[in-house]
N, C-alpha and C positions, 0 to 999 in steps of 0.2 A: 452333358454325363460330366461324373464327376471320379476319379482315382488316384485317391488319398493313400496316405501312407500304408495305414492299416491291407486294406486292399493288395498295395503291391506286395508287400509281407506276405500273403496269403500265399500271393502265384510260386511265389521266390520258396517258401516254403515247402511246397507240394511240391514242384520242381529236385529240391533236393533232396527230398525224403524218394523221391521214386526212383533215384537217382540212386540212392545210398541201398535198398532197397533190392535192386537188380544188384550192385555190387556183392551185396553177401549175401542174397542168395537168387541166382543166377537162374533157375524157372521159373521163377514167379515174376508177376506184370507189376509189380510195384504198386497195385491200385489200392492196398486195404494201408498205404504209411501214405496214399497222397488225399484219401479217404479224411483217414485220421488228423494230417495235415490242416487239411481244409476248413476242419469241424475243430483247433486246437488255441486259433488265432485272439487273442480274445483282448477287452479292450484293453489291459490293465496288465503289468506283469504283476501283480498278487497272484489275480485272476488267471492267467496261466499259469504258474506252478499248482494251484490250484487244479486246473483241472490234468497239467500235466499227471499230479499224483492218484485222482476217483480214476480217470480213461487204464494206467496203469494199473490200479488194483481193479476196477471191472473187467476189463480185457484175460487179466489172468483168468479173473472166475468164471468168464465168460470160455474160456480154453480150457478149464479145467471141466467146465460142464460139458462143454460137449463129448469128449474123452471118456467122461462117463457112461453118456448115456448110452455113445455109440455099441460100445464093448456090453450094455446093458439089454436098447432094445433096438439095435443096430442104426441105421441113416436113412432110414422115407424121410419123406416130406411129414407122415406122422409126430415122428422122433425127434423131425425138426421143431416141426409148433409146440412138442412136449418142451421142449431143450427153453424154448423163445421165453417160452410159460414162465417156467422156472426161473431165468434168468432173468425177467420182472419181476418177480413175484423176491427174489434174494435182494439186488438189486436197492429195490425199493425197503426192503426192510432194513440197506445201511445206508441209508436218503444218498443213493447217488445215483435219481432216477434224471438226471439231466447229461447222465452216459450213457440212459439206455443203449441208444438210438445206434449207433458205433459196436456197442456188445452185439446187439445180435445179428451186426451182421460180420463180425466174426465170427460165432457160431455159425451160421447160413453159410459161412466160404467153408470152414474148416469141418462141417458133415458132408456136405455136396461135393468136400475132394473127392477124387477117384488114385490118387496113389494109396494103395493100402496099410503106409508107415502110418499110423492117422497121429498118434503120437509128433513124430518131427514135423507132420505138417501142423500138428496143434501149435508149437513152441517155434516152427517160422510165420505162422499167419502170430499171430502176439508179437514175436519179436518188430514187425512189419510196423502195426499199429504202434509199437514203444518205441519207432522209430520217426514216425509221423509225428507225434507231438512230443517229443525231444526237439526236434529239430525245429516245430513250430515254437515252442517254448525260447530255444537258445537264439532263432531270431527276435524273436520280441524282449529280449531282456538285451540283446547286445545292438541293436539294429534301432533307431528312431523310436527308442525303449517309450509309449504311450505319455502326452504332458500336457492336463487337461485346467492346469491353471487358467493360459489364455484364451479358451473358448468360451469358462469358467467365468471370468470376470464381461467378456463379452455378452453375453445370456444376460448377469447379471444388471449390465447399465442400460441394456437396448431396454431390456421390460420394467426398473425403475425410472428410466427416465420416461419413456412411454405412459405408464399407469401417471406418474406427474403430472404430466400435458394433459390428461384425459381429466385427473380429478380438478385441476386448476379449472377446466374447462365449464365441469359439470357441477360445478361453486358459483358458476357464472353463468348459468342455465344455458350454453353454448353448442348444446350434445344434441344428437338424434339420438331418442331412445335405442331401435332398433340397432343402431351402425355401433352406440355402445355396450348392444349385450354381444355382440361381434367380438367388439374390442376386449372384452371382458374372459373372452375362451381361449381368444390365441393370449390373452395375459397368464392364464392357469397352466394352458399350453407351454409357455416357455415356463413356471415354474416346476413343473413336471421336471421337465429339462435338465434347471438347476438342480432339482434334488439328487440327476443320475449324472449329474458332472460331479456335481460332489462327493455324492458315494463312489464312485470313481475315481479324485485326487484320496478322500481320507483312504484307500486301498492301496494306493501305491507304494513300492516295495523298497525301504527306505534301511539301507544296513547302520548306518552309524545312529548313535545315542543321542550326540548333539541333534541331528538332523531329524531327530522323527522327536523329538524334545520342541522345536520351532514349528514345526509343520504342524502338531498337535496346538498350540500354540493360536497359530495359523487357521485353524479347523473350527478352533470357537469362532473367530472374529466370523467367518467363510459362511460360520451356523445362522451365527446376528443378523449377518444383513442377509442372508436369505429370508429369515423370522419377517424383519422389517419390510423389508419387499409386501410378505405373504401380507403383513397385515394394513398396508397400503391398500392391494387388493381386495381385501374384506373389506376395507372403508369404501372404498369406490364401487363395491358391489351393491353394501349397507344402502349408499346415498344410489346407487341404482334404483333396486328395490323398492326404497322410500322418496321416491323424489316428490312426489305429489305432498307427505311432509312436510322434506326442508320446503319446497317450495310457499310452502304455506305458512313460516316463519314468519315473522313480522321482522321489518324491512334496518330496525336496530337490532336486533339478533345475528339477524344473520349476516350483518355486515360483521359484525363481532365475531361471528364463526368464523366467519372468512378467512377474516384479517389471522385469529390462531390458529388454523390451520396453513397459512400462507408461510407463516413463521415454522412452523415444520415440514412445511416441504425442502424450505431452508434450509434446515439444521439436516437434513436429510441429506441433503444433494454434498453440503459442506461435509458430514459427517467421511462420506464417500473422496472429499476430494482429501481431507484428513490421512486417508487409509493410504492418501496413493503420496503422504508426504508433500501435498500444496497447500495447503494450512498446519499450524503448527498445531502439536498436540496439545495445547492447555485451552486453544482457541473452540467456540461456538457457547458460549454458556447465556445464551439469553432464550433457551427454551420455558425454563423453568419460573410461575408465577409468582405474585408474591400469595398470600397467605388471604388478604382482602379479594383481592380480584380473584383468586379463585373459585372461593363463597358466592361470588359474586357471578361467576358463569353457569356452576355449580344450577347455582338457584333461576337460572335464565334456563335452564334445562327443565327442571323440576315445576317451571310456573306454565312451559309452552307442555309437556304433557298430561299439567291438572286442565288448561284451554281444551286439548285436541278431544280431552274427556266429556270436558261440558257440553260442546256445540256437533260433538258428533259420538252423539251418545245409542245407534243406530248400526256404529258402526265398533265391534267390541272392541276392536285388539288396533285403530286407531292408534293411538298415546302407546302403541309399547311400537310406535314406529322410532319417534321420537327417543326416547331408550336406547332403541337400537343404535342410532348414529350417533349419540354419547358416549355408549358402551366402545363403537367400534371408535372412534374422534381420539378415546384415553389409553384405549388399548394401542392405535397407533403412536400416541406420546408415550408412551410408557417400553415401547418396543425402542424409541430411537435414543431415550432418554438412558438402557441397560447399554445401546451398541454404541454411544456417545462416549461410556466410558471404558466400557472395553479399549474403544478403537485411541482413546487419549491414554491409559496404561499401556496397551500396545507398546505407542512406539516411544515413551517414554523410555520405556526398559530399554527398550534396541537403542538411546540415546546415552543410554548409562546411568539413565536418573533412575530416583527411587522408585517401585514400580507396589500397586498395592496387587496381591493377589487370592486375597480372600473370596473373590467371584468367581476366578477363573474355573473354571466345572466342566468337564467338557464332557458331563453328562447333563446338566441344565438344557 
């Protein structure tokens, strides 16, 4: 059993919301305030603020609808159902579908109240939800505000390290097909968590303009780190899918291909170390081939593709496997080259040296 900061903050928000509701409305049980608080603690401060605004708007609409329909058609179970349908339709139209459950609860509580003063009842119940979301937001803002960087890098390092190990084993034919399939599924799931953490980091509420600019530049690096690791996973997936093609490569070609990828794997590890400051900014310059070697390297792929086409005519797409492997490896190389340049420029700027910003675009 794991109880984290968010769980504890949710419990604290519920407790304080109930006490505050009872203090302001002595005849209230504080249930709505507690429910509102439990549904409003979010994984980021920015998300908490957005939830705060949307819940206040949605519950105000719900309270108004409840009053109008009570005076129009009464408060029978049918009227409550009609009110819920109208509220859902309105909130969907306003793109507030994520706050519908709490609004419906508020409408039901208002319309089934035995207090004859429906207007004051509606006001009190809406204020209860306001108390709950307000306290939840303040607690999330002031008490241990969410910081996702540590978990972000833990996830990135874990999946990158594991994928590079699997790639090295695959290139030496030291992996089991079914086990590698399972490991690939794990890596893809981890990248889903990586993307979630990236979104949460990008949503962190930063007031200072200079800090926002610094965070925006870091997000460029983070995004490219993710893309590079994703390309490594896609390379592993391709080698897994076309393992029979790779195993058919001539020994010399397979050795050259393996050594080329080993160079890229080492560069990947050192680029991450460079970001941490463990490798100088200008290091890791050994990835690029000279023109002659690159032409020979490409010729080997195309020759092998042609060979596959000639000797396996009954398998129409065998030659495609060679080009898929080539494409995946060159995509990985391209992502690494871009990441290396970005990390180098980022570190040089931090050291007060000349910095090239021509490619630092968050839209890339």
